[in-house]
Biopython code that builds the backbone (N, CA, C, O; Angstrom):
import numpy as np
from Bio.PDB.StructureBuilder import StructureBuilder

atoms = [
    (1, "UNK", "N", (-21.996, 14.379, 18.865)),
    (1, "UNK", "CA", (-21.935, 13.560, 17.669)),
    (1, "UNK", "C", (-20.506, 13.667, 17.116)),
    (1, "UNK", "O", (-19.981, 14.767, 16.947)),
    (2, "UNK", "N", (-19.886, 12.515, 16.838)),
    (2, "UNK", "CA", (-18.530, 12.567, 16.299)),
    (2, "UNK", "C", (-18.551, 12.817, 14.794)),
    (2, "UNK", "O", (-19.608, 12.806, 14.163)),
    (3, "UNK", "N", (-17.383, 13.039, 14.240)),
    (3, "UNK", "CA", (-17.254, 13.420, 12.826)),
    (3, "UNK", "C", (-17.846, 12.394, 11.881)),
    (3, "UNK", "O", (-18.522, 12.758, 10.919)),
    (4, "UNK", "N", (-17.605, 11.118, 12.137)),
    (4, "UNK", "CA", (-18.143, 10.063, 11.262)),
    (4, "UNK", "C", (-19.674, 10.020, 11.321)),
    (4, "UNK", "O", (-20.322, 9.884, 10.283)),
    (5, "UNK", "N", (-20.249, 10.132, 12.497)),
    (5, "UNK", "CA", (-21.704, 10.152, 12.634)),
    (5, "UNK", "C", (-22.303, 11.349, 11.894)),
    (5, "UNK", "O", (-23.326, 11.235, 11.220)),
    (6, "UNK", "N", (-21.638, 12.497, 12.037)),
    (6, "UNK", "CA", (-22.119, 13.709, 11.352)),
    (6, "UNK", "C", (-22.073, 13.532, 9.842)),
    (6, "UNK", "O", (-22.999, 13.939, 9.140)),
    (7, "UNK", "N", (-21.001, 12.925, 9.337)),
    (7, "UNK", "CA", (-20.889, 12.679, 7.892)),
    (7, "UNK", "C", (-22.008, 11.764, 7.415)),
    (7, "UNK", "O", (-22.640, 12.037, 6.395)),
    (8, "UNK", "N", (-22.254, 10.688, 8.137)),
    (8, "UNK", "CA", (-23.316, 9.751, 7.748)),
    (8, "UNK", "C", (-24.664, 10.442, 7.768)),
    (8, "UNK", "O", (-25.457, 10.276, 6.841)),
    (9, "UNK", "N", (-24.936, 11.209, 8.802)),
    (9, "UNK", "CA", (-26.201, 11.939, 8.887)),
    (9, "UNK", "C", (-26.350, 12.907, 7.730)),
    (9, "UNK", "O", (-27.422, 12.982, 7.129)),
    (10, "UNK", "N", (-25.297, 13.655, 7.401)),
    (10, "UNK", "CA", (-25.350, 14.610, 6.309)),
    (10, "UNK", "C", (-25.526, 13.939, 4.953)),
    (10, "UNK", "O", (-26.282, 14.427, 4.113)),
    (11, "UNK", "N", (-24.840, 12.833, 4.736)),
    (11, "UNK", "CA", (-24.982, 12.103, 3.466)),
    (11, "UNK", "C", (-26.416, 11.592, 3.330)),
    (11, "UNK", "O", (-27.005, 11.695, 2.254)),
    (12, "UNK", "N", (-26.973, 11.052, 4.383)),
    (12, "UNK", "CA", (-28.358, 10.567, 4.322)),
    (12, "UNK", "C", (-29.333, 11.700, 4.046)),
    (12, "UNK", "O", (-30.286, 11.525, 3.286)),
    (13, "UNK", "N", (-29.110, 12.838, 4.643)),
    (13, "UNK", "CA", (-29.962, 14.020, 4.407)),
    (13, "UNK", "C", (-29.845, 14.455, 2.945)),
    (13, "UNK", "O", (-30.851, 14.764, 2.307)),
    (14, "UNK", "N", (-28.621, 14.480, 2.417)),
    (14, "UNK", "CA", (-28.408, 14.874, 1.019)),
    (14, "UNK", "C", (-29.040, 13.866, 0.073)),
    (14, "UNK", "O", (-29.686, 14.252, -0.900)),
    (15, "UNK", "N", (-28.862, 12.570, 0.349)),
    (15, "UNK", "CA", (-29.452, 11.544, -0.512)),
    (15, "UNK", "C", (-30.981, 11.622, -0.524)),
    (15, "UNK", "O", (-31.608, 11.378, -1.555)),
    (16, "UNK", "N", (-31.567, 11.954, 0.599)),
    (16, "UNK", "CA", (-33.027, 12.129, 0.672)),
    (16, "UNK", "C", (-33.446, 13.301, -0.199)),
    (16, "UNK", "O", (-34.431, 13.209, -0.931)),
    (17, "UNK", "N", (-32.713, 14.394, -0.128)),
    (17, "UNK", "CA", (-33.041, 15.563, -0.955)),
    (17, "UNK", "C", (-32.890, 15.244, -2.442)),
    (17, "UNK", "O", (-33.699, 15.692, -3.255)),
    (18, "UNK", "N", (-31.866, 14.478, -2.801)),
    (18, "UNK", "CA", (-31.664, 14.059, -4.187)),
    (18, "UNK", "C", (-32.804, 13.186, -4.646)),
    (18, "UNK", "O", (-33.334, 13.388, -5.739)),
    (19, "UNK", "N", (-33.196, 12.212, -3.833)),
    (19, "UNK", "CA", (-34.315, 11.316, -4.187)),
    (19, "UNK", "C", (-35.609, 12.111, -4.378)),
    (19, "UNK", "O", (-36.383, 11.827, -5.292)),
    (20, "UNK", "N", (-35.840, 13.087, -3.534)),
    (20, "UNK", "CA", (-37.038, 13.922, -3.677)),
    (20, "UNK", "C", (-36.981, 14.725, -4.977)),
    (20, "UNK", "O", (-37.996, 14.879, -5.656)),
    (21, "UNK", "N", (-35.815, 15.229, -5.319)),
    (21, "UNK", "CA", (-35.641, 15.961, -6.561)),
    (21, "UNK", "C", (-35.926, 15.049, -7.765)),
    (21, "UNK", "O", (-36.658, 15.428, -8.680)),
    (22, "UNK", "N", (-35.347, 13.862, -7.751)),
    (22, "UNK", "CA", (-35.539, 12.905, -8.850)),
    (22, "UNK", "C", (-37.022, 12.569, -8.992)),
    (22, "UNK", "O", (-37.548, 12.539, -10.105)),
    (23, "UNK", "N", (-37.693, 12.318, -7.880)),
    (23, "UNK", "CA", (-39.130, 12.002, -7.904)),
    (23, "UNK", "C", (-39.931, 13.189, -8.414)),
    (23, "UNK", "O", (-40.850, 13.012, -9.214)),
    (24, "UNK", "N", (-39.602, 14.393, -7.967)),
    (24, "UNK", "CA", (-40.392, 15.579, -8.351)),
    (24, "UNK", "C", (-40.241, 15.893, -9.834)),
    (24, "UNK", "O", (-41.159, 16.429, -10.455)),
    (25, "UNK", "N", (-39.085, 15.561, -10.403)),
    (25, "UNK", "CA", (-38.844, 15.833, -11.814)),
    (25, "UNK", "C", (-39.300, 14.678, -12.710)),
    (25, "UNK", "O", (-39.181, 14.754, -13.932)),
    (26, "UNK", "N", (-39.818, 13.618, -12.105)),
    (26, "UNK", "CA", (-40.263, 12.423, -12.842)),
    (26, "UNK", "C", (-39.182, 11.927, -13.779)),
    (26, "UNK", "O", (-39.465, 11.594, -14.930)),
    (27, "UNK", "N", (-37.936, 11.871, -13.299)),
    (27, "UNK", "CA", (-36.828, 11.415, -14.099)),
    (27, "UNK", "C", (-36.851, 9.897, -14.224)),
    (27, "UNK", "O", (-37.301, 9.208, -13.309)),
    (28, "UNK", "N", (-36.375, 9.375, -15.338)),
    (28, "UNK", "CA", (-36.345, 7.940, -15.590)),
    (28, "UNK", "C", (-35.233, 7.296, -14.751)),
    (28, "UNK", "O", (-34.045, 7.484, -15.015)),
    (29, "UNK", "N", (-35.645, 6.545, -13.752)),
    (29, "UNK", "CA", (-34.684, 5.934, -12.834)),
    (29, "UNK", "C", (-33.904, 4.783, -13.463)),
    (29, "UNK", "O", (-32.945, 4.291, -12.869)),
    (30, "UNK", "N", (-34.308, 4.346, -14.667)),
    (30, "UNK", "CA", (-33.568, 3.276, -15.315)),
    (30, "UNK", "C", (-32.368, 3.837, -16.088)),
    (30, "UNK", "O", (-31.628, 3.078, -16.713)),
    (31, "UNK", "N", (-32.174, 5.151, -16.050)),
    (31, "UNK", "CA", (-31.051, 5.799, -16.720)),
    (31, "UNK", "C", (-30.170, 6.478, -15.664)),
    (31, "UNK", "O", (-30.634, 6.807, -14.572)),
    (32, "UNK", "N", (-28.913, 6.680, -16.001)),
    (32, "UNK", "CA", (-28.039, 7.453, -15.104)),
    (32, "UNK", "C", (-28.568, 8.886, -15.019)),
    (32, "UNK", "O", (-29.069, 9.437, -16.000)),
    (33, "UNK", "N", (-28.450, 9.465, -13.849)),
    (33, "UNK", "CA", (-28.990, 10.821, -13.628)),
    (33, "UNK", "C", (-27.905, 11.684, -13.013)),
    (33, "UNK", "O", (-27.242, 11.274, -12.060)),
    (34, "UNK", "N", (-27.722, 12.883, -13.559)),
    (34, "UNK", "CA", (-26.854, 13.879, -12.954)),
    (34, "UNK", "C", (-27.660, 15.146, -12.744)),
    (34, "UNK", "O", (-28.625, 15.404, -13.465)),
    (35, "UNK", "N", (-27.271, 15.926, -11.769)),
    (35, "UNK", "CA", (-27.992, 17.159, -11.544)),
    (35, "UNK", "C", (-27.367, 17.986, -10.454)),
    (35, "UNK", "O", (-26.314, 17.654, -9.908)),
    (36, "UNK", "N", (-28.047, 19.077, -10.151)),
    (36, "UNK", "CA", (-27.600, 20.023, -9.128)),
    (36, "UNK", "C", (-28.816, 20.499, -8.367)),
    (36, "UNK", "O", (-29.857, 20.786, -8.958)),
    (37, "UNK", "N", (-28.684, 20.582, -7.056)),
    (37, "UNK", "CA", (-29.750, 21.104, -6.194)),
    (37, "UNK", "C", (-29.121, 22.013, -5.155)),
    (37, "UNK", "O", (-27.918, 21.928, -4.908)),
    (38, "UNK", "N", (-29.916, 22.884, -4.542)),
    (38, "UNK", "CA", (-29.378, 23.652, -3.415)),
    (38, "UNK", "C", (-28.936, 22.678, -2.318)),
    (38, "UNK", "O", (-29.622, 21.696, -2.036)),
    (39, "UNK", "N", (-27.811, 22.953, -1.718)),
    (39, "UNK", "CA", (-27.291, 22.043, -0.685)),
    (39, "UNK", "C", (-28.174, 22.076, 0.555)),
    (39, "UNK", "O", (-28.388, 23.133, 1.149)),
    (40, "UNK", "N", (-28.690, 20.895, 0.945)),
    (40, "UNK", "CA", (-29.533, 20.822, 2.145)),
    (40, "UNK", "C", (-28.722, 20.861, 3.439)),
    (40, "UNK", "O", (-29.300, 20.928, 4.524)),
    (41, "UNK", "N", (-27.399, 20.820, 3.343)),
    (41, "UNK", "CA", (-26.556, 20.818, 4.526)),
    (41, "UNK", "C", (-26.158, 22.234, 4.936)),
    (41, "UNK", "O", (-26.436, 22.663, 6.056)),
    (42, "UNK", "N", (-25.505, 22.956, 4.024)),
    (42, "UNK", "CA", (-25.030, 24.296, 4.371)),
    (42, "UNK", "C", (-26.032, 25.385, 3.966)),
    (42, "UNK", "O", (-26.022, 26.478, 4.532)),
    (43, "UNK", "N", (-26.884, 25.092, 3.002)),
    (43, "UNK", "CA", (-27.878, 26.061, 2.550)),
    (43, "UNK", "C", (-27.323, 27.195, 1.707)),
    (43, "UNK", "O", (-28.059, 28.096, 1.305)),
    (44, "UNK", "N", (-26.010, 27.151, 1.437)),
    (44, "UNK", "CA", (-25.372, 28.211, 0.654)),
    (44, "UNK", "C", (-24.907, 27.717, -0.701)),
    (44, "UNK", "O", (-25.028, 28.434, -1.694)),
    (45, "UNK", "N", (-24.381, 26.518, -0.756)),
    (45, "UNK", "CA", (-23.768, 25.976, -1.961)),
    (45, "UNK", "C", (-24.750, 25.195, -2.845)),
    (45, "UNK", "O", (-25.943, 25.069, -2.566)),
    (46, "UNK", "N", (-24.171, 24.693, -3.908)),
    (46, "UNK", "CA", (-24.896, 23.848, -4.829)),
    (46, "UNK", "C", (-24.381, 22.421, -4.704)),
    (46, "UNK", "O", (-23.172, 22.197, -4.768)),
    (47, "UNK", "N", (-25.273, 21.453, -4.527)),
    (47, "UNK", "CA", (-24.888, 20.068, -4.401)),
    (47, "UNK", "C", (-25.007, 19.425, -5.788)),
    (47, "UNK", "O", (-26.107, 19.229, -6.304)),
    (48, "UNK", "N", (-23.860, 19.105, -6.373)),
    (48, "UNK", "CA", (-23.823, 18.381, -7.658)),
    (48, "UNK", "C", (-23.853, 16.909, -7.335)),
    (48, "UNK", "O", (-23.220, 16.459, -6.380)),
    (49, "UNK", "N", (-24.599, 16.146, -8.144)),
    (49, "UNK", "CA", (-24.703, 14.697, -7.865)),
    (49, "UNK", "C", (-24.791, 13.897, -9.140)),
    (49, "UNK", "O", (-25.099, 14.419, -10.212)),
    (50, "UNK", "N", (-24.513, 12.618, -8.998)),
    (50, "UNK", "CA", (-24.662, 11.658, -10.069)),
    (50, "UNK", "C", (-25.199, 10.388, -9.473)),
    (50, "UNK", "O", (-24.706, 9.927, -8.444)),
    (51, "UNK", "N", (-26.221, 9.802, -10.112)),
    (51, "UNK", "CA", (-26.834, 8.548, -9.658)),
    (51, "UNK", "C", (-26.702, 7.548, -10.775)),
    (51, "UNK", "O", (-27.153, 7.793, -11.894)),
    (52, "UNK", "N", (-26.078, 6.405, -10.479)),
    (52, "UNK", "CA", (-25.877, 5.355, -11.478)),
    (52, "UNK", "C", (-27.086, 4.436, -11.431)),
    (52, "UNK", "O", (-27.524, 4.028, -10.355)),
    (53, "UNK", "N", (-27.619, 4.114, -12.594)),
    (53, "UNK", "CA", (-28.860, 3.344, -12.656)),
    (53, "UNK", "C", (-28.689, 1.883, -12.258)),
    (53, "UNK", "O", (-29.589, 1.316, -11.638)),
    (54, "UNK", "N", (-27.578, 1.264, -12.589)),
    (54, "UNK", "CA", (-27.462, -0.184, -12.409)),
    (54, "UNK", "C", (-27.368, -0.596, -10.939)),
    (54, "UNK", "O", (-27.767, -1.710, -10.598)),
    (55, "UNK", "N", (-26.853, 0.269, -10.056)),
    (55, "UNK", "CA", (-26.796, -0.104, -8.641)),
    (55, "UNK", "C", (-27.341, 0.991, -7.737)),
    (55, "UNK", "O", (-27.330, 0.846, -6.515)),
    (56, "UNK", "N", (-27.819, 2.091, -8.327)),
    (56, "UNK", "CA", (-28.431, 3.216, -7.632)),
    (56, "UNK", "C", (-27.486, 3.927, -6.668)),
    (56, "UNK", "O", (-27.943, 4.623, -5.762)),
    (57, "UNK", "N", (-26.160, 3.760, -6.851)),
    (57, "UNK", "CA", (-25.209, 4.482, -6.017)),
    (57, "UNK", "C", (-25.189, 5.934, -6.421)),
    (57, "UNK", "O", (-25.369, 6.275, -7.590)),
    (58, "UNK", "N", (-24.967, 6.783, -5.440)),
    (58, "UNK", "CA", (-24.962, 8.237, -5.658)),
    (58, "UNK", "C", (-23.647, 8.793, -5.150)),
    (58, "UNK", "O", (-23.161, 8.389, -4.094)),
    (59, "UNK", "N", (-23.069, 9.728, -5.907)),
    (59, "UNK", "CA", (-21.974, 10.528, -5.398)),
    (59, "UNK", "C", (-22.415, 11.972, -5.408)),
    (59, "UNK", "O", (-23.263, 12.375, -6.204)),
    (60, "UNK", "N", (-21.839, 12.730, -4.530)),
    (60, "UNK", "CA", (-22.224, 14.137, -4.476)),
    (60, "UNK", "C", (-21.120, 14.992, -3.887)),
    (60, "UNK", "O", (-20.262, 14.520, -3.141)),
    (61, "UNK", "N", (-21.171, 16.285, -4.252)),
    (61, "UNK", "CA", (-20.206, 17.238, -3.701)),
    (61, "UNK", "C", (-20.843, 18.617, -3.714)),
    (61, "UNK", "O", (-21.407, 19.058, -4.716)),
    (62, "UNK", "N", (-20.735, 19.286, -2.565)),
    (62, "UNK", "CA", (-21.216, 20.646, -2.429)),
    (62, "UNK", "C", (-20.158, 21.613, -2.905)),
    (62, "UNK", "O", (-18.962, 21.361, -2.752)),
    (63, "UNK", "N", (-20.592, 22.723, -3.482)),
    (63, "UNK", "CA", (-19.645, 23.735, -3.980)),
    (63, "UNK", "C", (-19.027, 24.541, -2.837)),
    (63, "UNK", "O", (-18.044, 25.249, -3.055)),
    (64, "UNK", "N", (-19.573, 24.452, -1.640)),
    (64, "UNK", "CA", (-18.997, 25.148, -0.484)),
    (64, "UNK", "C", (-17.859, 24.308, 0.082)),
    (64, "UNK", "O", (-18.051, 23.156, 0.471)),
    (65, "UNK", "N", (-16.695, 24.893, 0.120)),
    (65, "UNK", "CA", (-15.515, 24.166, 0.589)),
    (65, "UNK", "C", (-15.716, 23.629, 2.014)),
    (65, "UNK", "O", (-16.113, 24.358, 2.923)),
    (66, "UNK", "N", (-15.429, 22.334, 2.175)),
    (66, "UNK", "CA", (-15.519, 21.700, 3.479)),
    (66, "UNK", "C", (-16.908, 21.284, 3.894)),
    (66, "UNK", "O", (-17.082, 20.781, 5.004)),
    (67, "UNK", "N", (-17.899, 21.469, 3.053)),
    (67, "UNK", "CA", (-19.279, 21.123, 3.431)),
    (67, "UNK", "C", (-19.511, 19.616, 3.368)),
    (67, "UNK", "O", (-19.621, 18.954, 4.400)),
    (68, "UNK", "N", (-19.584, 19.074, 2.135)),
    (68, "UNK", "CA", (-19.936, 17.674, 2.001)),
    (68, "UNK", "C", (-19.440, 17.131, 0.687)),
    (68, "UNK", "O", (-19.545, 17.787, -0.349)),
    (69, "UNK", "N", (-18.895, 15.923, 0.730)),
    (69, "UNK", "CA", (-18.463, 15.201, -0.469)),
    (69, "UNK", "C", (-18.428, 13.718, -0.140)),
    (69, "UNK", "O", (-17.891, 13.324, 0.895)),
    (70, "UNK", "N", (-19.000, 12.889, -1.017)),
    (70, "UNK", "CA", (-18.991, 11.445, -0.787)),
    (70, "UNK", "C", (-19.076, 10.689, -2.110)),
    (70, "UNK", "O", (-19.458, 11.237, -3.144)),
    (71, "UNK", "N", (-18.712, 9.429, -2.042)),
    (71, "UNK", "CA", (-18.769, 8.527, -3.176)),
    (71, "UNK", "C", (-19.174, 7.166, -2.647)),
    (71, "UNK", "O", (-18.546, 6.638, -1.729)),
    (72, "UNK", "N", (-20.218, 6.596, -3.222)),
    (72, "UNK", "CA", (-20.621, 5.243, -2.781)),
    (72, "UNK", "C", (-19.953, 4.199, -3.663)),
    (72, "UNK", "O", (-20.157, 3.002, -3.465)),
]
sb = StructureBuilder()
sb.init_structure("model")
sb.init_model(0)
sb.init_chain("A")
sb.init_seg("    ")
for serial, (resi, resn, name, xyz) in enumerate(atoms, 1):
    if name == "N":
        sb.init_residue(resn, " ", resi, " ")
    sb.init_atom(name, np.array(xyz, "f"), 0.0, 1.0, " ", f" {name:<3s}", serial, name[0])
structure = sb.get_structure()
C-alpha cells in the first residue's frame, strides 16, 4: 500500500471512530462539534477533531508526532 492509500485508509478509520463517538454521545449534529478521542490509528495518542455542521467536514490531528493529520 502506498503512502496516499495508507493516508486515505487511516482518515476513513478515524472518521468512522469520530462518527461512532458523536452517535454514542447523542451530540446535536446540527451544531459544530469538537472533541477528543483515543487515536484509532496509533493507539497511543489523542485524536482531536472538529466537525462543521453546515457541510459535515471533519478535521483531525493525533497528538502522536507523525501519526495522522487532515483537513477536509
